[in-house]
N, C-alpha and C positions, 0 to 999 in steps of 0.2 A: 634782608633785602634793603638797600638804600632807598633814599627818598626818590632819586631819578628813575630806579628800576621799579618802584612802586607806582610811579605816575605813568610809566609805559603800560603796566599790566592793567591798571584802572582804565587807562584811555582804551586800550584793545577791547576790554570787557564791554565798555560802553558802545564802542563802535559795533561790535558783534550784536548787542542788543538791539541797536537802532537798526541795523540792516535785517535781522530777524524781524522786527515789527513791520519793516517794509515789504518783506517778502510775504508775510501773514496776509497783509493788505493786498498784495498783488494776487495771491491765491484766491482771496475772497471776491475781489472785483475784477480780475483779469479774464482774459478769453479762454485760458487752457482748462479743458475738461479732463476728466480721468482718462488716461490711457488704457487700452485693454488689459494690460498687465496689472496696472493699479487697480482697475475694476475686479480682476481675477483674484487678487490678493484680498480686496474688501470682500468677495464673496467666501474666501477662507474664514474671514474673521467671524462669520456666522456660524461655522462649524469648526471651532478650534481643535486642532489635533496635534500630534507630537510631530508630524511632519506631513508633507505633500508630495505630488508626483513630481513635480519639477524643482522645487525649494524647499530648504529646511523651514521650520515653523516661526522665526522670530518676526518676520514681516507680518504675519497675520496677527500676532500677539500685540504688535505696536499699534496696528490699525484698530483692533478691538480696543485697545485702551484710548486711542484718539478719538474714535467715534462715540464712545460711552461718555466722554466729557464735552465733546463739542456737538455731536450729532451725525448723522449719516449723509455728510456733505463733502464736497471737495476739500474744505478745510478741516474737517474732522478726520478724513483719511491722511492729509498731507502735513498737519502741524507738527507731528513728531520727526519728520524729515527736516522741517526748519530748524527744530531744536537741535537735532544731531549734526546738522551743518554748521551751526554756531559752535558746537563742541569740537568739531574738526577743524575749524578755522583757529580756534584757541590751542588745541593740541599742535598744530603746525607752526603757530607763532612760538609756542614754548619750546619746541624742539629746535628750531632755527636760532632762537634765542640763546640757548644754552650752547649750542655748537659755533655759532658765528656772530652773535650780538644783535643789537637793536636794528641795525640797517636790514640785515637779511630777514629778521624776524617779520618787520613790516612789509617788506616786499613778499615774503611768502604768504602773509596774510592777505594781501592785495591779490597775489596770483589765485588764491582760492575763492576769491569774489569774482574775478573778472576772466577766468578761464571757462569756457562753456563746459568742459568735462565735468569740472566741480562746481560751478555756479547752479546748474541745473538740479543738483542734489538738495538745494534748499527749497526748491519748489515741486519737485516730483518725488512720490513715494516709492522708490525702488529698493531693491535688496542691496544696491551698492551703498547706500547711505549708511545703514548699521554696520556693514561688514568692514567698510573704510573706518569707521570709527573705533572699532576693536582693533584693527589692523595697525592703525597709526598710534593708538595708546600703547600697543605692545612695541613697537619701534621707538616711541619715546622712553618707555621704561629701559629699553636696551642700551640706548646711548648713555645711560647713566651707570652702566657696569664697568667697573674697572677691569678691562680685559687684560691687562698685563700682570695682574696680582690675583690669580684664581686661588680661591680657598673653599673648603667644603662648608665653611660657616659664613661665607660672604653673600651679601646681597639677597638672601632669602625673600624680603618682601617684594623686591623688584621682579624676581622669577616668579613667584606665585601670581603676581599681578599679570605677568606675561601669559600664563597659562590660562587665567580667567578671560582675559582680553581676547587671546586667540580663540578660546573656546566659545565665547560669547559670539564673536564674528563668524565662527563657522556655523552657529545656528541661523545665519542670514544667508550665507552663500558658500557653496561646496568648494570653490576655488581657494577658499582660505586654507584648505588642506596643504597647499604648497609651502606654508609658512615655515614648517619644521624642516623639510629638505633644504630650503634655502639658507635657513639657519646652520644646518649641518656644513653645507658649502662655505658659509662665511667663517665657520669656526676651523675646519680642516685646511682650508687653503689660506689660512693667516697663521704663519708660523708663531707669532706672539699670542695667538689666541687658542692654539691647539689644546692646551693644558686644561681648558674648560671641558673638554670632551671627556676628561677623566673626573669631572665634579658631578655630583648628583643633580645639581639645580637644573640644567636643561631637560633631564629626563623626567624630573618631577613636574616640571612645567607642562610637558608633553602629555603625561599622565592625567594632569588636571584639564587640559583641554579635551582630551579623549573623554572623560567623564562627563563633560559638558554635552558631548554628542550622543550619549546614551538614548535620550529621547527620538533622535533621528535614527539610530541603529535599530533600535526596537521597532518603530514604525516600519522601516524597510524590510525587517525580518518577517514582519506580518503581512507584507504586501509584496512578496516576491522579488525584493530589492529592485524595484522598478525605477526609483530615482537614480539609482546607480546606473542602470541601463540607459536611462535618459541621458544622464551626463556623458556616458561612454558615446551614445549616439550623436551627441552635439560634437564631440572631440573628433568623431571620425568623419565629420561632414554632413551629419543629418541625412535629409532626403536626396541628397545629390550634389555634385560638384560642379564649379563654373571655371570656364577657362582661366589659365594662370594669369594672363595680363589683367583680366576682369577682377579677379580675387585680389590681386596685389594693388590695383587701383583703387578698390573699395577699402582695403586696408589703409593704405597711406593716405587716400583722400579723406577718409573719415578721421585719421589722427590730425590731419592738417586742420580740418574744420573744429575739432573739439579742443585742440590744444594751441593752435595759432603757429604760422609758419615760423616766426623767429624762435619762440620757445622750443619749438621741435628740433630745429637746427641746434640750438644750445644744448638740448638734452643730448642729442648724438655726440656733441663734442665733449660733454661730460663723461659720457660713457666711454668713449675712446681715449681720453687723457687720463682717465683714473684707472684704468685697466692695470697698469704696471705699479700702482702705488700702494698695493695692499699691505707691504711690509712696514710703511710708515706708521707713526703713532696716530694718524688721522683714521681711527677705526670707525668714526661715523660716516665718513666718506665711503669707506669699504662696505658698511652695512646697507647704506642707501643704494649703493651700485648692485649688490647682490640681490636685494630686494625689489630690483627694478628691471635691469637689464635682462636677466634669463626670462622673466614673465614677457617681455615684449618679443624676445627671440622665439619662444614657444608660440606665441600667436602668429607670428611672421611664418613660422613653419607651417602653421595650419592653413595660412593663407596661400602659402605656395603649394600646398597639397589641394588646393581648390575649394576651401571652406570660405564661407561668407562670414567674415570676422566682423561682429558689430563693433562699433566705434567705442562702446564703453567696455567691452571685455577685458582690455588690458589695465583697467583703471586702477587696481591695486599696485601694480607695477609703475603705472605713470605717476601715481601719487608720490612715491618714494623717490622716483626719478626726478620729478619736478622740484621737490625739495633739496635734493641733493645738487641739482643744477643751480638754484638760488644760492647754496651755501658755497659751490665752487665760482661762481661767476661774480659774485660780490667781493671776493678776494682780488679781483683784478681792478685797476684803476678805471677802465671803461666800463665795469660790471654794471654798476647802478643804473648807467644811462641807457644800456641797451636793454636792461629788464624793464626800465620804465617805457621805453619805446614798444617793446613787445606787448606790455600791458595796455598802452594806449591803442594799438593795433587790434588787441583783443576785445576792446571795449564795444565797438559796434557789433562784433560777433556775437558777444554775450547779450547785447540788447536785442539783437535780430532773432536770436533763437528763442527769446522770450515772447516776441510778437513779430511775426513776420510781415504783418501788413505795413509796419513801418519800413520794410524793405521796398514794398512797392511804392510807397510815396516818393521814393529816389527815383522812379521811372524804370525800375527792374522788373522785368515781367517774371512772374512766379505762379504758374497755374497750380491749382490745388493738387493735382496728381504728383507734382515735384515739391511740394511745400514739405520741409522736415517736420512741421507741426501736424501735417494731416492726421496721424494716430490720435491726436489730442483734440481735434476739432469736428464738429457735427454730431456727435452722438447724442447730446442734449436734445437738439432738434429732431433727431431721427426717433429718439424714445418718445418724446411728446406727441409726435405724428401717429406713431403706432398706437399709443395709448389712446388717442382720440378716435381712431378708428375702431379700436377695440369697444369703445362706449357704444358705437354705432351697431355693433353686432349683437350687444347684449349678452348677459350670461358671464360665466367663469370662463375666460378665454385661456389656452394654454399656448405658450409661445415655443417655437421650434426653429433652430438654425443649424446650418452646417459649418459655421465657422466659429471656433472658440472664443475668437476676439469679439465677434458680433454677441455672442451668448453673454460674455462677461460684461461688456459695455451696456447693452440693453438691460441687463439685470439691476444695473445702477439707476439708468436713465428713463426707464418705462415708470410712469407715475405709479406709485405703490411699491416700486421695486420688487416685482414678483420673481420667483425662479424662472429663468429661460432655460429651457432644455437645449442640449447638444446632441446632434447626430453625426457621428463621423461617416463621411461617404466611403470610407473604406481605403481611400487613397492617400490620405493624410496621416502623418505620424501621430502617435498616441499623444493625449494631453490629459489634464487633471479632469476635465469634464466627462471623459470616457469612463471614469470610475464613480461619477456621481449618479446616485439612484434616481429614477424617474418617479413621479407620483403614478398612482394607478390611473390609466386611461381606460375608458369603455366606449360603447358605440353612440353614447350621448355627449362625448367630449367635443368641444369646439376647439380645434388646433389651427392656429394661425402660423403658418410656415414663412419664415422671413428669409430671403435669399438676395444676396448682392451680386447678380449676374451669373450665378452658378447654376441657375434652372433648378428644376425639382427632380432629385434623384429617383430612380426606379423604386427602391425600397420604400420610399415615402408615398409615391402614387400607388404601389401595391398594398400599403398599409392601411388605406382609407378607402371607403366605398366611393367618395367624391373628393377631389381636390382641385377646386377652381380657382383661377386668377381673381383676386379681389380689388387690390389697388396698388398704386405705385407712390412712393413717397420720396421726398427729397429734403435735405437739411442743408440750409445756407449759412454760411459765415462770412461776414465781410461782403454780402451780396453776390458770393460765389458759392456754387454747389461743392460741398465737401463729403457729403454722404447720401447715398440713395439705394433704395431697396425695393423689391418686388414682393408683395404679399400675397399668399395664397390662403384660402380657408378650406380646411380639411375636415370632413365629418365621416361619420360611420367607421370608427377606429376598429382595424381587423387584427391589428398587431404588427410590429416592427422588430425585426431582429437587429440588434445593435451589434455591429462588427468592429473590431480594432485592426487597424493595419499592424504589420509586423515590424515597422520602425519605431523608434521612441524618440 
């Protein structure tokens, strides 16, 4: 590496460290509380296992490590995400540097900081962050393969690295399983790459990845393969479908918000302009196409089928696609300017998604019910209010809710972080808390039933001698009510039959 290259890499590492420090400061001082999913993963970290109902185990292992070092706070839960986001940024920089040079590398690095879809990964602990890390590492290793000179002795360290990277990523998110089908398409539909199908390396990499999944497979074999039923239920539309125009609007609207309009248009142009160029020596362009376009098309197909596709679901494909777009567009004389314009346009989107109160300062009306940050706001105040009322009751209060989101968040935010029990009303698809054992209750137990407008189900009323309204609490953020709940005190426990819906 010459002096100029070394200065670029030292520079990007220093910038990545500075941005990580700012993110950690924001996590500590900023307004964002744990989302219900983050809080759920945190509860998993108290009962480490080989896998869980809806996700593989890596997220819980990372949080267990984070909270052991920093404590059971938002910072303790999230700092591993900040670290991994820095790794993702450096991997994206290294991939584009090797493919297209310094300009593309720096623009790609900026894209990962200023595009909401990727930027929030530095401050929220989601399964996307570790899965993206392994996925992108595998792609970086693959671009270093000499595709036109296959040999049974070539590139073994790279292929073994791919196997480990994909295997670890698969311990974070089930959708990583599409990696090898996409790799097969990349090889079989590229005439100059087809000879690699006769080499042992891709198959050994697959075996290594599969070995990494043994904990997940073992857990599922002991639990009725429930996680795979859950994934199948999501793929089929979950609890119901929505009209076509609504589902497509949600899909494309979500992508516009998390990617930005200019970058999304450029992405489509990259896909359309590159589809006929797979026989050229630019194997990296083909690799990034195959690891992005089919994923987007698959989720588009789900949306056409009426599924509510969340904005982050295609993130693995959007990552490869965005890097491919940067590499493609920087080869045009006008390329760097339009990318810079796109990033400048994305900057307010990224700032706004971190703090929507700043949006209101511009005179834009944004009621809490429409605030995209609503799932991350108000839980702390709600938990504190519930805890204060529990002290008035006295004794050991047991908390019970009919929403898994409330169960997870209040488990973290009620003072003392007690176990909050979940009772499926029977109409909601199954979740992790359906499988969590309750402590033993008796007729002396004091149960506080917490509901957010759903009322008290019949099985709760019948399960106690008395179940009376106790209080109503509300939590305000930025002088606006973001969470509210009704509390009921239930005594004289008679027994409740816990039922699970047939949907996963």
